[in-house]
N, C-alpha and C positions, 0 to 999 in steps of 0.2 A: 439317900441313895438306895437303890434297889438292892436286895439281897437275893442272890441267884444260885440255884443248884445247876451248874453248867454241864452236867453229864449224868443222864439217866435214860432208861429205856421203858418202852411199853410194848407189850405183845399179847396176842391171843395165841396161846401155845399150840403148836403143830409139831408132833414128834419127828416127822421127816425133815421138814424145813429147819427145825430147831435142834438138829442132832448134835450141835456143839454143846448142848446142855447134857452132860454125861451123867451116869448113874450116881456119882458122888455129889451131884448138884440137884438131887431130887427135890429139894426145897423150892426150887424155882421152876419146876415142871408144871406150871399152871398159868392162868391168865394174870397179867399185871396191867392195870388200866388207870386212867386219871383219878378215879374215885379212891383207889388204893393209895395213891401218892399224896393227894392234896392234904389230908390230915397230918401227914408227916412234915410237909413243908410248913404248915401253919404252926405245928408244935415247936418247931425249931426256928421260928421267926424268919422264914424265907418267903419272898414275895413271888417267886416263880421259878421256872426251870427251862432247860434246853433239852429237848427230846432227841436222842441220837439213834441212828439206824442200828439195828441188830441183824438184819437180813439183807442180802445183796440182791435186791430187785427194786425196780421202780415202784412196784406195788407197795413196798415198805414206805417209800417217800410219800406216796399218796395217802397211806393209812395214817402216818404221823401228822400230815398236814390236815387231814380230816379231824383228828383229835384236837389239834391246835385251833381249828376253826370253831370248835365247840367249847373250848376251855381257855379262858383268857390267861390263866396262870402259866400255860405253856407259851413262853415268850418267844421261843424260836425252835426251829427244826434243823437238824443235820441229817440230810438224806443220802441216798445212793443213786447214782446212775453210772453207766459204763463209760468211764473216762477214756478208755482205749478205743471206743467205737469210732468208726468213720464219721458217723453223724452226731458226734458229741456236741458240736456247736448248735445243731438243731434241738437236741434234747435239753441243753442248758438254756437255750432261748425259750423253750416251752415253759420252764420253771422260773424264768427271770422276773415275772410279774407277781410272784407270790411273796407277799410281805413277810410271812412267817418263816419262809425257807431262807436260812442264813448261810448254809454251806453244805459240803458233802464229805463223805468218808468212804474209804475202801479198807477191807480187812487185810492189810498188808502183812500182818503178823503171821498169817496162815499160808502165804504164797510160797510155793516151792522155789521160785526165783526170788531170792532174798533182795535183789536189787531191782525188782520190777518197777519201782518208782522212778528209776533212772532211764527206762527204755524210751525210745522215741515216741511211741504211741501214748504212753502215760504222760510224758512231758508235754505232748501236744494238748492233752486234756487239761493239764494244770494251766497251760497258757490261756485256754478258753475260760476256765474258772476266773482267772485274773481279770479278763475283759469284762466279766459280768459282776465283779466285786463279790464273788462268793468266797467263803473261807474254806480251808481244808484241814480236817482232823487227821493227824498222823497216828494211826494205830499200828505200832511196831513193837518189836522186841529189841533188847540191847544190841544184838549183833547188827541191827539195821540202822543204828544211830548215825554211823558215818555216811550212809547213803542219804539219810534225811538231811544232814548238814550240807551235802553236795547239792541236793535239790533246792534247799532254802537259799543257797548262794546263787543258784542259777535263776531264781525267780524272786528277786529282792522286793518286788511290789506285791507279792502274794502273801496274804496273812495265813500262817500255819499255826496250829496248836497241837502240841504233843499230848496224847492221851496217856493217862496212868503212869507218867514219868518213864514211859517205855518199859514198864513192868520189870523193875530191878529184882534181883534174886534175894528178896528179903528173908525168905525161909532159911536160906543157906547162910545169910549174913554176909554176902559178898558185895563189895562196893566197887572194886575195879575189875575191868576197865570201864564199867558203866558210868561212874562219876566223871571220869576224864572226858568220855565221849559226850556226856550230857553237857558239859561245859562248852565243848566245841560247837554243839548245836545251838546253845543259848547265845553264843557270840553273834548270831544273826538276829538283828533286832526285829525282824518280821516274824519271829517264832515266839509264841506264848506256850504255856504248859499248864495242864490240869493236875492238881493234887487230887487224884482220884484213883480208884481201883487198887488201893494199897493193901487192904486187909486180905484180899484174895491171893496176894503174892506171899503172904506170911503163912505160918502154920495155923490152919483154920481153927484148930481146937484149943491151942494154948498161947496164942499171941498176946503180947503185952504192949501197952502204948510206947514203952521205951524202945521196942524193936524197930520203930519207924523213925526215931529221931535222927540217926545218921543219914537216912535218905531224904528226910525233910530238910535237914541242914544243907545237903548237897543241892537240892532243888532251889532253896532260897539263896544260896550262894551263887548259883548259876544264873537264875532268872530275876532275882530280886522281887520285892512285893508288888511291883507294877506290871509284871507279866505272868503272874500265877493266878489260877482260877480254882475255886472250890467245885468239886464234883463228887457226888455220892456214889456213882455207879450203881445206884438202886435199879432193879432189885438184885442184880448179880452179887452185890455186897452181902446180901442176907445169907449166903452160903457160909459166911465166916463171921457173922455178927448181925447187928441190927443198925437201923439208920442212926439211932441215937449214939451208938458207940462210934460209928464212923465220924459223925459230926463232932463228938466230944474230943476224940483224939487230936483232931486238927485244931479245934478251938483251944484246947489246953496248950498246944505248941505255940499258938499265936498270942497267948495271953500277955506276953511281954512286949509285943509290937505296939506301935502307936495306934491311936484310934483311926487316924487317916489311913495308915497302912492296912489295918484290919478291914476298913470299909472298902478299900480297893480290892482286897483279896475276896471278900464275901460277896462282891457284886459289881463294883465299879469296873473291874477289868473285863468281866464277862459282858457287861453292857457295851463297853468300848469295842471289844474284839468282835462280838456278834452283831453289833449295831442293834441292840434290843430296844 
């Protein structure tokens, strides 16, 4: 069974476009390309990755697809298009024949309208995704979990995956109401979840592996080992550690799980969800 990093990014750094990379994230204010990632995947026994959009433009989708066309280890791409556009059906039809394009994402966590994903225009776009069998990555914060659950209920045939466990407040050590709302979202069988982006939600300088155990416990209780995917969130994770540390903290947690459960987590679930 393939072993997959189901969440990472590539970019050629542009200060204006990439203004989300703030001064305290100076370590990632440079280019990150396939040649940088491949040795890390090989070192940790991973067979491939899913490249996820970091910029909200179709040029980003085309850039990632170009990289995927040049590098076989990029098994899939999660791109961006304007799901609220009047011509969303045309745009998704344009991408429907790309074998490496698996789904789409929108940076909902940054939207002033916290319930944007429930607006008629956005829901219309989700409906078109479903018709084309594209997945959708939910990049949200804890306050948006109830809206995500409502969306998942409205589109039971649409595959959703929650990125970064919705970024719980690990640095503050806060579990509720995040844990309760995570469970409500997980009640919808069409929703998967990425164990990714955790170290950046902790104290970057002094986190310990034990800091993450309550949040990992909650994720596995909610989704179980058949709906959780490993994601490094590389290179963003490097502001708070390195690839090896991110991999190790999850591997250590999973050490008591069965071989079959570990195989699902490290790749089988990603293969199934993204049809890799």
